[in-house]
C-alpha positions in Angstrom: -11.3 2.6 -23.1 -10.0 2.4 -19.2 -9.9 -1.5 -19.8 -7.4 -0.7 -23.0 -5.0 0.8 -20.3 -5.7 -1.3 -16.9 -5.2 -4.4 -18.9 -1.4 -2.2 -21.2 -0.9 -2.0 -17.6 -1.2 -4.9 -16.3 0.3 -6.6 -19.2 3.5 -4.6 -18.4 3.2 -5.8 -14.6 3.2 -8.9 -16.0 6.2 -8.5 -18.1 8.1 -6.8 -15.7 7.4 -9.5 -13.4 8.5 -11.5 -15.6 11.5 -10.2 -16.4 12.7 -10.5 -13.1 11.8 -14.6 -12.8 13.5 -14.8 -16.3 16.9 -12.8 -14.8 16.6 -14.7 -11.6 16.7 -18.0 -12.9 19.1 -17.3 -15.7 21.7 -15.9 -13.1 20.5 -19.4 -10.8 21.1 -21.1 -13.9 24.7 -19.9 -14.3 25.3 -20.2 -10.9 24.9 -23.5 -11.2 26.6 -23.9 -14.5 29.8 -22.5 -13.0 29.7 -24.8 -10.2 29.4 -27.6 -12.0 32.0 -27.1 -13.8 34.0 -26.3 -10.7 33.0 -30.0 -9.3 34.2 -31.2 -12.9 37.2 -30.1 -12.9 37.7 -31.0 -9.0 36.6 -34.7 -9.8 39.0 -35.2 -12.7 42.0 -33.6 -10.8 41.0 -36.0 -7.6 40.4 -39.1 -10.5 43.7 -38.8 -11.8 45.5 -38.1 -8.6 44.4 -41.4 -7.5 44.8 -43.4 -10.4 48.8 -42.3 -10.3 50.9 -44.1 -7.8 51.9 -43.2 -4.0 55.4 -41.3 -4.9 53.9 -39.2 -8.1 50.8 -38.4 -6.4 52.7 -36.1 -4.3 54.2 -33.9 -7.7 51.5 -34.6 -9.5 49.2 -33.4 -7.2 51.3 -30.2 -6.9 51.0 -29.4 -10.4 47.5 -30.1 -10.7 47.1 -27.2 -8.3 48.9 -24.6 -10.2 47.4 -25.6 -13.2 44.5 -25.8 -11.2 44.7 -22.2 -10.3 45.5 -20.7 -13.4 43.0 -22.7 -15.3 40.3 -21.7 -12.4 41.4 -18.0 -13.7 41.0 -18.6 -16.8 37.2 -20.6 -16.6 36.3 -17.4 -14.1 37.0 -15.3 -17.0 35.2 -17.5 -19.8 32.4 -17.7 -17.3 32.0 -14.0 -16.9 32.4 -13.4 -21.2 29.2 -15.8 -21.2 27.5 -14.6 -18.8 28.2 -10.9 -19.9 27.2 -12.1 -23.9 23.7 -13.8 -22.2 23.5 -10.8 -20.5 23.5 -8.5 -23.3 21.3 -10.5 -25.4 18.8 -10.6 -23.0 18.6 -6.8 -23.2 19.1 -6.5 -26.5 15.9 -9.2 -26.3 13.6 -7.7 -23.9 14.3 -3.5 -25.9 13.1 -5.5 -29.0 10.0 -6.4 -27.0 9.6 -3.3 -25.2 9.5 -1.8 -28.6 7.0 -3.7 -29.8 4.9 -3.1 -27.0 5.2 0.3 -27.3 4.5 0.1 -31.5 1.4 -2.0 -30.3 -0.1 0.4 -27.7 0.5 3.7 -29.9 -1.8 1.6 -32.8 -4.4 0.6 -30.3 -4.7 4.0 -28.3 -4.9 5.7 -32.0 -7.6 3.4 -32.9 -9.6 3.6 -30.4 -8.6 7.0 -28.9 -11.6 9.1 -30.7 -14.5 6.3 -29.5 -12.8 6.1 -25.9 -12.8 10.1 -26.0 -16.6 9.9 -26.7 -17.2 7.3 -24.2 -15.1 8.7 -21.5 -17.1 12.7 -22.2 -20.5 10.7 -21.4 -20.0 9.1 -18.5 -17.7 12.2 -17.2 -20.6 14.2 -18.4 -22.7 11.5 -16.3 -21.2 11.6 -13.2 -20.9 15.4 -13.3 -24.6 15.5 -13.3 -24.9 12.9 -10.4 -22.2 14.7 -8.1 -24.3 18.1 -8.9 -27.5 16.8 -7.8 -25.5 14.7 -5.0 -24.4 17.9 -3.8 -27.8 20.0 -4.1 -28.8 17.4 -2.2 -26.1 17.4 0.9 -26.5 21.3 0.7 -30.7 21.2 1.4 -30.2 18.8 4.3 -27.4 20.5 6.0 -30.0 23.9 5.8 -32.5 21.4 7.5 -30.0 20.1 9.6 -29.0 23.8 10.5 -33.0 24.8 11.1 -33.8 22.3 13.0 -30.3 22.4 15.4 -30.9 26.5 15.6 -34.8 25.4 16.7 -33.4 22.8 19.3 -31.2 25.2 21.1 -33.6 28.1 21.3 -35.8 25.6 23.4 -33.1 24.1 24.7 -32.0 27.6 25.9 -35.8 28.5 26.8 -36.1 25.6 29.3 -32.8 25.9 31.1 -34.3 29.0 31.9 -37.4 28.3 32.8 -35.8 25.4 34.9 -33.3 28.5 36.5 -36.5 30.5 37.4 -38.3 27.7 38.6 -35.4 26.8 41.0 -35.3 30.4 41.9 -38.8 30.2 43.2 -38.5 26.7 44.9 -35.5 28.4 46.7 -37.9 31.8 47.4 -40.3 29.3 48.8 -38.6 27.1 50.9 -37.1 30.4 52.5 -40.3 31.8 53.4 -41.2 28.5 54.7 -38.0 28.1 56.7 -38.7 31.9 58.0 -42.6 31.0 58.8 -41.6 27.4 60.0 -39.2 29.4 62.1 -41.5 32.2 63.7 -44.0 29.3 64.5 -41.5 27.4 66.5 -40.7 30.6 68.4 -44.0 32.1 68.6 -45.2 28.5 70.3 -41.6 28.8 72.5 -42.9 32.3 73.8 -46.3 30.9 74.2 -44.9 28.0 76.0 -42.7 30.2 78.1 -45.7 32.6 79.2 -47.5 29.7 80.4 
């Protein structure tokens, strides 16, 4: 089912690439053909000039240039007409190929449409069931992770509270010890002073 549509798209892409390649080759061929014709004309003019006597060469050369220039535009016009005819022929051929492809695709799509629809429906229902099961599984895991997070967060808060209370107690003990040490030092200094 999906293969046919993918194959059809692939074939259309290949056809499009072939058309582009064909057009570029055709253009290159026409350009080379035109260049070849121009070179042949110039070559014949040069050969004719070389076969003339020196006095006649100057006059003949001027006449050949005038004839060549007049023939050049005529040749360009004829070449352009040929190119246009070839392009029109290519366009017609491509339109026919496109029509053939469309009719073939319609036939293929109609013949396999019912079978493909059933296969697609089965596959989609199977995928839907799998996705629903995956969604339920993920929801359960999220709930479990959320419970674990809240429990860990409560434990963290209680530990922080215990640490805070312990620090307060340690500070109170240190203060009492400092006061006691201070009192003992004061008491021993008084005793030393009185002795």
